[in-house]
ROTI-544647 format. One record per residue (C-alpha): residue in three letters; x, y, z. Coordinates in steps of 0.05 Angstrom, whole numbers, plus 5000, padded with zeros to 4 digits. Layout:
// residues N
{r "ALA", {X, Y, Z}} ...
This chain:
// residues 296
{r "MET", {4591, 3559, 2107}} {r "SER", {4635, 3578, 2165}} {r "GLY", {4659, 3649, 2178}} {r "ARG", {4730, 3626, 2165}} {r "ASN", {4711, 3602, 2095}} {r "ILE", {4673, 3665, 2079}} {r "GLY", {4733, 3707, 2101}} {r "TRP", {4778, 3665, 2057}} {r "LEU", {4733, 3676, 1996}} {r "TRP", {4734, 3751, 2008}} {r "MET", {4809, 3751, 2010}} {r "VAL", {4813, 3712, 1945}} {r "ALA", {4764, 3760, 1911}} {r "LEU", {4801, 3822, 1934}} {r "SER", {4869, 3795, 1915}} {r "SER", {4844, 3776, 1846}} {r "ALA", {4812, 3842, 1828}} {r "PRO", {4877, 3881, 1817}} {r "ALA", {4905, 3824, 1776}} {r "ILE", {4843, 3824, 1731}} {r "ALA", {4848, 3899, 1722}} {r "ALA", {4922, 3896, 1708}} {r "ASP", {4910, 3840, 1657}} {r "LYS", {4858, 3883, 1622}} {r "VAL", {4908, 3940, 1617}} {r "SER", {4963, 3894, 1592}} {r "THR", {4920, 3872, 1534}} {r "LEU", {4913, 3942, 1506}} {r "PRO", {4955, 3954, 1443}} {r "ASP", {5021, 3990, 1456}} {r "LEU", {5019, 4046, 1404}} {r "SER", {5070, 4089, 1441}} {r "GLY", {5135, 4114, 1411}} {r "ILE", {5157, 4156, 1352}} {r "TRP", {5127, 4140, 1284}} {r "ALA", {5143, 4168, 1215}} {r "ARG", {5117, 4171, 1143}} {r "THR", {5152, 4182, 1077}} {r "THR", {5098, 4222, 1040}} {r "PHE", {5045, 4275, 1053}} {r "GLY", {4986, 4242, 1017}} {r "TYR", {4928, 4197, 1036}} {r "ASP", {4922, 4126, 1009}} {r "LEU", {4881, 4122, 0945}} {r "PRO", {4831, 4064, 0935}} {r "ALA", {4842, 4013, 0880}} {r "SER", {4771, 4028, 0858}} {r "GLY", {4711, 4067, 0881}} {r "THR", {4707, 4134, 0916}} {r "GLY", {4760, 4162, 0961}} {r "PRO", {4803, 4224, 0972}} {r "LEU", {4825, 4269, 0915}} {r "LYS", {4881, 4250, 0868}} {r "ASN", {4931, 4299, 0839}} {r "LEU", {4917, 4309, 0765}} {r "ALA", {4988, 4337, 0755}} {r "ARG", {5039, 4282, 0747}} {r "ARG", {5115, 4279, 0743}} {r "ALA", {5150, 4245, 0685}} {r "ASN", {5155, 4181, 0727}} {r "GLY", {5079, 4181, 0737}} {r "THR", {5078, 4202, 0810}} {r "SER", {5041, 4262, 0838}} {r "ASP", {5076, 4329, 0825}} {r "ALA", {5084, 4360, 0894}} {r "PHE", {5096, 4429, 0863}} {r "LYS", {5034, 4427, 0819}} {r "LEU", {4975, 4410, 0863}} {r "VAL", {4914, 4400, 0819}} {r "GLY", {4863, 4362, 0859}} {r "ASP", {4813, 4322, 0819}} {r "TYR", {4754, 4370, 0822}} {r "ASN", {4711, 4320, 0785}} {r "ASN", {4714, 4271, 0844}} {r "PRO", {4641, 4254, 0859}} {r "ILE", {4651, 4263, 0934}} {r "LEU", {4655, 4339, 0924}} {r "GLN", {4596, 4385, 0927}} {r "PRO", {4597, 4437, 0870}} {r "TRP", {4621, 4495, 0912}} {r "ALA", {4678, 4453, 0941}} {r "ALA", {4697, 4428, 0872}} {r "ALA", {4701, 4500, 0847}} {r "ILE", {4750, 4518, 0903}} {r "VAL", {4794, 4458, 0888}} {r "LYS", {4793, 4475, 0814}} {r "GLN", {4813, 4547, 0829}} {r "HIS", {4872, 4523, 0871}} {r "GLY", {4894, 4479, 0814}} {r "VAL", {4895, 4537, 0765}} {r "ILE", {4938, 4578, 0814}} {r "SER", {4986, 4520, 0824}} {r "LEU", {4994, 4505, 0750}} {r "ALA", {5013, 4578, 0739}} {r "GLY", {5073, 4566, 0785}} {r "ASN", {5043, 4601, 0846}} {r "SER", {5023, 4577, 0914}} {r "TYR", {4953, 4586, 0941}} {r "PRO", {4947, 4601, 1015}} {r "ASP", {4940, 4537, 1055}} {r "ILE", {4944, 4519, 1128}} {r "SER", {5015, 4492, 1120}} {r "ASN", {5048, 4552, 1088}} {r "GLU", {5009, 4598, 1135}} {r "CYS", {5034, 4559, 1196}} {r "ARG", {4964, 4546, 1221}} {r "PRO", {4939, 4487, 1263}} {r "PHE", {4922, 4425, 1221}} {r "PRO", {4854, 4394, 1234}} {r "PRO", {4845, 4319, 1227}} {r "PRO", {4853, 4285, 1179}} {r "TYR", {4900, 4337, 1148}} {r "ILE", {4946, 4332, 1208}} {r "LEU", {4964, 4261, 1186}} {r "ARG", {5007, 4291, 1131}} {r "ILE", {5060, 4311, 1182}} {r "ALA", {5121, 4267, 1173}} {r "GLN", {5132, 4247, 1245}} {r "MET", {5090, 4239, 1307}} {r "GLN", {5093, 4209, 1377}} {r "MET", {5037, 4176, 1416}} {r "LEU", {5033, 4179, 1492}} {r "GLN", {4983, 4130, 1522}} {r "GLU", {4955, 4142, 1592}} {r "LYS", {4898, 4111, 1630}} {r "ASP", {4848, 4166, 1615}} {r "ARG", {4876, 4199, 1553}} {r "VAL", {4921, 4194, 1493}} {r "THR", {4965, 4252, 1472}} {r "ILE", {4992, 4256, 1401}} {r "LEU", {5052, 4301, 1388}} {r "TYR", {5071, 4323, 1318}} {r "ILE", {5140, 4346, 1296}} {r "GLN", {5115, 4406, 1258}} {r "ASP", {5096, 4472, 1289}} {r "HIS", {5090, 4446, 1361}} {r "GLN", {5023, 4415, 1344}} {r "PHE", {4989, 4365, 1390}} {r "ARG", {4923, 4332, 1403}} {r "GLN", {4892, 4306, 1467}} {r "VAL", {4841, 4249, 1464}} {r "ARG", {4798, 4235, 1525}} {r "LEU", {4786, 4161, 1534}} {r "ASN", {4718, 4129, 1550}} {r "SER", {4685, 4197, 1550}} {r "SER", {4632, 4233, 1509}} {r "HIS", {4627, 4299, 1471}} {r "PRO", {4598, 4355, 1515}} {r "ALA", {4529, 4379, 1495}} {r "ASN", {4553, 4450, 1482}} {r "LEU", {4620, 4450, 1448}} {r "HIS", {4661, 4511, 1430}} {r "PRO", {4696, 4495, 1363}} {r "SER", {4772, 4490, 1365}} {r "TRP", {4825, 4481, 1312}} {r "TYR", {4836, 4407, 1328}} {r "GLY", {4764, 4395, 1349}} {r "ASP", {4739, 4355, 1408}} {r "SER", {4768, 4284, 1407}} {r "ILE", {4745, 4225, 1448}} {r "GLY", {4770, 4154, 1442}} {r "HIS", {4763, 4082, 1464}} {r "TYR", {4795, 4015, 1450}} {r "GLU", {4761, 3962, 1408}} {r "GLY", {4806, 3902, 1419}} {r "ASP", {4873, 3918, 1385}} {r "THR", {4847, 3984, 1356}} {r "LEU", {4845, 4055, 1384}} {r "VAL", {4784, 4091, 1357}} {r "ILE", {4784, 4167, 1358}} {r "ASP", {4721, 4208, 1344}} {r "THR", {4729, 4282, 1330}} {r "VAL", {4676, 4336, 1321}} {r "ALA", {4671, 4412, 1331}} {r "ILE", {4730, 4429, 1286}} {r "ARG", {4734, 4504, 1277}} {r "THR", {4730, 4536, 1208}} {r "ARG", {4751, 4601, 1177}} {r "PRO", {4761, 4624, 1104}} {r "GLY", {4812, 4577, 1075}} {r "SER", {4799, 4518, 1121}} {r "MET", {4818, 4453, 1087}} {r "ILE", {4830, 4379, 1099}} {r "ASP", {4881, 4361, 1046}} {r "MET", {4939, 4389, 1005}} {r "TYR", {4892, 4410, 0948}} {r "GLY", {4854, 4458, 0992}} {r "THR", {4790, 4417, 0995}} {r "PRO", {4746, 4458, 1043}} {r "HIS", {4707, 4433, 1103}} {r "THR", {4650, 4462, 1143}} {r "PRO", {4630, 4461, 1217}} {r "ALA", {4595, 4395, 1202}} {r "LEU", {4662, 4358, 1194}} {r "HIS", {4664, 4293, 1233}} {r "VAL", {4726, 4248, 1231}} {r "ILE", {4734, 4178, 1258}} {r "GLU", {4805, 4149, 1261}} {r "ARG", {4823, 4076, 1276}} {r "TYR", {4895, 4063, 1298}} {r "ARG", {4923, 3992, 1300}} {r "LEU", {4990, 3957, 1295}} {r "VAL", {5005, 3917, 1232}} {r "ASP", {5062, 3870, 1216}} {r "ALA", {5127, 3894, 1184}} {r "LYS", {5110, 3866, 1115}} {r "THR", {5041, 3900, 1114}} {r "ALA", {5071, 3966, 1137}} {r "ARG", {5127, 3964, 1085}} {r "GLU", {5079, 3947, 1028}} {r "ALA", {5031, 4002, 1048}} {r "GLN", {5088, 4052, 1050}} {r "GLU", {5114, 4030, 0982}} {r "SER", {5044, 4033, 0952}} {r "ASN", {5035, 4104, 0978}} {r "GLU", {5103, 4125, 0951}} {r "ARG", {5085, 4100, 0882}} {r "GLU", {5030, 4152, 0881}} {r "TYR", {5066, 4210, 0915}} {r "GLY", {5141, 4199, 0914}} {r "ARG", {5184, 4221, 0972}} {r "PRO", {5186, 4295, 0991}} {r "THR", {5244, 4337, 0966}} {r "THR", {5236, 4396, 1014}} {r "GLU", {5236, 4358, 1080}} {r "PRO", {5276, 4301, 1111}} {r "VAL", {5250, 4229, 1113}} {r "TYR", {5251, 4200, 1183}} {r "VAL", {5231, 4127, 1171}} {r "ASP", {5277, 4072, 1196}} {r "PHE", {5276, 4027, 1135}} {r "ASP", {5316, 3972, 1171}} {r "TYR", {5266, 3965, 1228}} {r "LYS", {5233, 3896, 1226}} {r "GLY", {5180, 3907, 1279}} {r "LYS", {5108, 3928, 1272}} {r "GLY", {5081, 3990, 1237}} {r "LEU", {5022, 4033, 1256}} {r "GLN", {4964, 4038, 1207}} {r "VAL", {4909, 4091, 1210}} {r "ARG", {4843, 4084, 1174}} {r "PHE", {4798, 4144, 1176}} {r "THR", {4728, 4164, 1154}} {r "VAL", {4707, 4235, 1137}} {r "GLU", {4635, 4259, 1141}} {r "ASP", {4616, 4331, 1124}} {r "SER", {4547, 4344, 1095}} {r "GLY", {4567, 4415, 1080}} {r "SER", {4626, 4399, 1033}} {r "PHE", {4617, 4327, 1010}} {r "THR", {4562, 4287, 0977}} {r "ARG", {4578, 4225, 1018}} {r "ALA", {4623, 4198, 1071}} {r "TRP", {4691, 4174, 1047}} {r "SER", {4750, 4136, 1076}} {r "SER", {4825, 4131, 1068}} {r "GLY", {4886, 4117, 1110}} {r "VAL", {4960, 4126, 1123}} {r "THR", {5014, 4079, 1150}} {r "TYR", {5071, 4097, 1196}} {r "ARG", {5135, 4059, 1209}} {r "ARG", {5185, 4068, 1266}} {r "SER", {5225, 4133, 1263}} {r "SER", {5299, 4131, 1251}} {r "SER", {5307, 4189, 1300}} {r "PRO", {5321, 4165, 1371}} {r "GLU", {5302, 4233, 1400}} {r "TRP", {5241, 4276, 1392}} {r "GLY", {5256, 4338, 1351}} {r "GLU", {5213, 4393, 1323}} {r "ILE", {5204, 4436, 1262}} {r "ALA", {5182, 4507, 1278}} {r "CYS", {5143, 4547, 1228}} {r "ALA", {5146, 4622, 1239}} {r "GLU", {5089, 4663, 1211}} {r "ASN", {5116, 4708, 1155}} {r "VAL", {5102, 4725, 1083}} {r "ASN", {5163, 4690, 1053}} {r "GLU", {5155, 4620, 1024}} {r "TYR", {5225, 4592, 1032}} {r "TYR", {5219, 4539, 0977}} {r "HIS", {5186, 4581, 0923}} {r "ASP", {5220, 4648, 0936}} {r "ALA", {5151, 4678, 0935}} {r "THR", {5102, 4710, 0983}} {r "ALA", {5043, 4681, 1020}} {r "THR", {4986, 4708, 1062}} {r "VAL", {4991, 4711, 1137}} {r "PRO", {4930, 4698, 1180}} {r "ARG", {4900, 4759, 1213}} {r "ALA", {4838, 4777, 1253}} {r "ASP", {4802, 4843, 1258}} {r "LYS", {4788, 4828, 1332}} {r "PRO", {4814, 4777, 1383}} {r "ASP", {4779, 4710, 1381}} {r "PHE", {4793, 4693, 1454}} 
């Protein structure tokens, strides 16, 4: 082969490489933008094990958001965790609020953070940043990375991610604990062994709407916070399936999910939660986190 032909082949190879790389990037799912939900709860399975269900019901059959009595008989719970959930239910049925990470304005670990009504995803080449409308919370997910050997636990944990076709997979470990740590609205506790895997993918409008409606039949819409969903939007929704493993709190791994639709809000807002002892919606008092010594 002549030198001219060899040079021509090199030019073709070099000019094709960026196109191939660009094509690979273009095939990644576009999960960016502002997404919203209409409820705080996780999806419940039609059968089999899954997250806790509220035993307290409204007259219309939906979960009573002001009486949070998690099903402490759910077989996923270890006895000590079931006892804590049961205690929370007794407090709630008496018309009082037990301290939780929401009314204490604390960081929400995954998967609890999925309860926040609105979020925004920012996709970059080497990371994904997720912003949440409540309490200035955010998560950063390193792409195509691995968990360090020696991790210092943090409130959101250490999150790494990768794409599997049309799905963003996020793996989170090293989630920090303290007395009162929880992963759902019933105060279900977790331990340092908590491991959460989330799978984000786009779904068609019909699937997103039906998932939202199914979730609302269980929980109803909130009465203390606005609903941000654009119900007229006909484009795709964002579905998250997650799996929870924690050998310290649960007898087995369990899975659930939530579905987002496009937000009706064209601009990113925020809801600030100031640490104080007044619960604005119950006209009652709550505990405020404190530490006997700095933890930094």
